N, C-alpha and C positions, 0 to 999 in steps of 0.2 A: 583518704587524703583530705586534710583540712588547712584552710588558711587561718592562721591564728594570729591574734594580735599579742605582742610582747613588749618589753620596755627596753629601749635601746641602751646598751651599755654607755655610762656617762663619759666615758673618753674614748669611745670606738674610733673615732677620727685618728686619733694619736696612736691606736692600736694598728689600724689598717696601713697608716703611712710608717710605721716602724717595721713592716714585713715588706714595704715597697709599692704598696698599692696607692700611689700617689694622687690618681684621679678619681677616688671615690665618690668625691662631692659633686663632680661635673653633672649638671642635671639630676642630680638626686640619684646617681647611678646605683649607688649601693644603698640597700634598704633593711633596716634590720628593726623596725617596728611592727614588722609580720614577718610570720616564717610559714613554710609549709611542714605539716606532719604528715608521716605515712606509717601504714603498718609493715610489718616486715615481709608479709604476703604481698605487698602492692610491691614492694622494693625487689622481691624474688621476681615478680612478673616483669618488671622492667629489666632486670638484668637478663633475663632469659630471652626476651623479645631483642633487645639489642644485639646480643650475639648471634640469634637467629637471622636478624637483618643485614648484620654484617657477612654472614656466610652467605645469603642470598646475593648480596652486593658483589661478593667476589666471582660468585657463578655468572652475573651479570656482565662483569668485565670480560670474562671467557667470551660469552655469547656473544658480545658486541665485535670482539676481535674475529671469532670464528665466522661472522657472518657478514664482515666487512661492514660494519654499522659506526664506524669512527666519525664518517662524513656527517652522519644524522645529530651528531654531538656537536657540531661545529667547530671540530678540532682540523687545523689546516694539514693539509696531506704531508705537507714536508715532514711532520712530527710521526705519522702512522708507524714508520717502520720501528722507530726507536720506542715506541709506546708498546709494541708488540714486543720488542727484545726485553725491555725492562719487566714486563709481565713474566714473560718465559724464563726470565732469569729468577723470578721471584725477589727481585730488589726489595729489600726489608722496607717496612713502613714503621711510622712511631704511633700515630695517633689519628682520631678522626671524632667527631661529634655529630650523633643525630639529634634532629629535632622532632620531639613528639609531641603528640596532642593526648592528653591523659586526663581523665577525672577520677581515677583510683576505683572505678567500677566496669566500665567497659574497656574492650581489648584497646591498648595504646596504637595510635596510628603514626605511620610514618610520613611526614611532612617533608623533609629533606634530609641530606646528607653532606655536612661540610667536612669532607676527606682531606682536604690539602692544608688549609690555612686557618683554622679554627683559633680563636683566642679565650680569652676569660680563663685561662688556665691558674693563673696564682689565686684568683677568686674563688675559683671550685677547688683547687687542691689544698689551699692553704687558709685563706680567710675565713670560709665558712667553716672550718674544721675549728679554728681558734674561737670562732664565735660559739660554737657548740659546747665546747670545753668550758666556756665562760657562764653560758648562759642555760645549758641542758647538759651537765656535765654527768647525768646519768642516763642520759638516752646516747643512741648512736646515730651513725650518719652514712649513707650510702658514699664512700669517699677512700678508695685506694687507689687514688689518682697519682698520687707524688709517688708512692712505692713502686708503682707499676711503670712509670716514665723512668724512673731511676733502674729498674732492672731492664727495661726494653733497649737500653743503651748496648747491653751486651752484644746486642746484634752487629756491633763494630768491635773490631779487635782492641783489646785493653789499651795499646800504645796509640791509638786514633788520636788524631788532634781534629777536631771539630770546629769549625768556623759557623757563627750563628750569625745570621743576617736579619736586619729588618731596616724600615725605610726611615730616613733623616726626618725630624721633626714630628713623629709621630709617636706620641708619649703612651699609648697604649700598646702599640706593638713593640716598643722598646721594654716596658714591663714585662710583656709576655716572654720576649726572648731572654730578657735576663734571667728571669725563673728556670727557662729551660738551662742556661748556663749552669745555674746551681744544681740541677738534676743530673746534668753531665758531670759537673767536678765530682758531686756525691758519689755517682758511679766509678769513680777512679780515673777518669778520662780529662784530658786538656780540653777546655773550650775558650775559643776565641771570639768575642763579639764584634762585628762591624757593619757597617751599613751597605744596604744594596747598592747603593751609588757609587762606594767606593771599590766594588768588585772590577779587577781589570782583567785582561787576557795579556799572557805573553805571547806575542806573536811568532817567537822561533819555534815554541812546542805548543801553542794553542792551548795552553791550561789556563785556566782560571787561576788569578794571584790575589793576594791580598795587598795592602797599600805598602807592606815591606817587600812586595815581590815573592813572599813564600808560596809557593803553589797550594790551592785548596783541594785537598783530597777528600775531605767530607763536608757538605755544605748543608745546614739546616737554614731554609730561606722561608722567612714569612711574607711570601711573595708568591701570588697566584700562578699557576703555569699558564692558564689561559692569557694573562699579561704577559708574560715572556714569550709566549708562542707567537704572538703579535707585534713584537719588538725585533728589530735587527739584531740586538744584543744577544738575544734569546736563541736565536739560530745557532750560535755557538756553543749551546749545550748537546746538541746531537754528536760533535765530534769530540767533546771533551770527556777527559778520564775522570772528572770530579763525580762521585758518588753523591747525590742529591736526596735530601729527606725533606718533603716527600718526594718518592720516586714518581718518574715521570707517568707510570701507568695509573696514579692516582688521580691524573687528570680526568680520566673517564668517570670515575665517582665525584669528583666535583662539579660536573655538570648535571644541571636538573633534567636534562635528557633523560638520566638512568632511571627517572620515576616511570616514564611509560615502558622503558625496557624492562623494568621489574614486574609491570602489571601486564606485559605480554607474556613473561616468564611465568609469573605467580599469579594468574588471575583468581579474584576472589580470595586471596589471602587475608586473614584478619587483620592483621596489621599493615595493610598497604590500602591506598586510596585510588580508585580509578584514574588514570592519568594516558595523555595521549599528545601526539605532536600534532594533531589536527583540532580545530576550535569548534567543529560542528558535531562532537561526540556528546557534548553536554550543554547544558541550558545554565548550571549553576557551577562555577568553577574559580579555582583561583589561577590566573594567569601569570606565568611566572617567566622570566628570561632564562635561556639556558645557563646565563651567568650572571650573577648579580651576588651582592652583599647585604646582608642587615635589613633585608626586607625591601630594598631600593627597586622600584618600578615593578612591583607585586599590584595587581588589580583583582579585586574579588567581585565576583558576580554572581547575583542571584536571580534566577529566572529570567535572564538575558539583560537586568538591570544592574548596572554598577553601583556597588555600595560602601566600597572603601578602594583607596590606591595611596599609592607612595611614589614621590617622584624619584629620580636619579639619572646616572649616565648609563644603564644598561638597556641592551634589548637588540642591539645591532645584530646579533648572531641567529636570532629567532626566539620563540617562545615555546612552552608546554603549557597543558591544560590539565589540571588536576581538580579532581571533583570538590567542590566546595564543602568543607568538614567545620560544622559549628563547634567551635572551641568551647571547654569547660567555661563558666563563668563564676569566679570566686568573689564575692563582694563587688562587682562591676569592674574586676579585674580579669584577664585572660592570661593564663600562664603557658609557658612553653617549656616543656624539659628537654633539657639538653643532657643527652645521655653519652658519657666517654666511652670511647673505644680505645683500647691501648695494645698495640699488635693486632690480637684477635679475641681480647678478652674485654669484657665490660668492666668500667673502673670507677664508676660514679656518676653523678648527676649534678648538675645546677639548672637553676629556674630563673628565666626571664618573665617579666608579667607587664601588661600595659591595659591602659583603660580602652585603647584602640585594638581591633582585632589583628592588625599586622606589627609584628614585632619589629622593631627597629633599633638602631643603635643608640636610642634615647630611652629604650626600656628598661625597668629596673631590674638589678640582680637581687634575688631574694634568697638567703640562705633556707636549710631545711635540716629535719632529723628523722629519724624513725623509732617506734617503740617495739620491743618484742611482743609484746601482748596486743 
């Protein structure tokens, strides 16, 4: 694993915009004057670890349900029965993304799992692939994300109409959901984009409907379950006939409380870090809210002294404490590997790097390639 300086394409901004990546220049988000190169053996390691971790996470959901631990994850009791039913039905899932710390030598370590609403899809599936074809056409990339997403829509009937919803005035989410619309249509199904704020309820049938009053049978929502569960409108999901993507059982995995649960189930696993619900088990740790996004409200502590922290609106549901792990340092940058899972298969990686040890929404997206030799 090497961080490598490269010459940016002269017209890379126009190329990114031509595929829909409109926000590439925000805070220098897209970075292609460097890239990361891997060996095929390193890619094999990431792929194997990702699928093993996903399998472990599914076991952890069952363990949480069987041992009445949903409350430990800050999930409101009103939703427990439906989460259990959703898991027992094996309601189909589309995708997720593990955050891994990896230096190319030592075993990758799981930092967390965004199993509900990960973004960066267009960047990962399309933008970095075109970059590689332009800059390193003789190389390869760990990236089957697009094809796997298209195939995964086979979990729904061929005649299904899938509503895809994002928040208004959120360009990043709009780009992500419009890319998913493309994957749905490529799969031969019909997709309808709408905004979360425009979802309504037919009071006579209790069905969710769009602005035209059309019942929403299948809904991909780029909106976290933990937000919905704390809103009056979200309570209507329990009695609704709408099939949600991601399904409600994924709320268990989107909570960072799954990290201490995993450590209970698989102590000393080489790809896990010790993690606890209690603060007195460790002296050096990452303090993470049960629910947060993009590094917000994360605090890093070394020998009981805070060494880094990021502000944000999260933490009211509680925190977990994960053993502090020294991220690999490449030229003063700390990369985090986002390893995608589609269904139950690894589907590629993306890399975010920062000069700070906490990866946030300001961190750079950096492309990658790998060599067979």
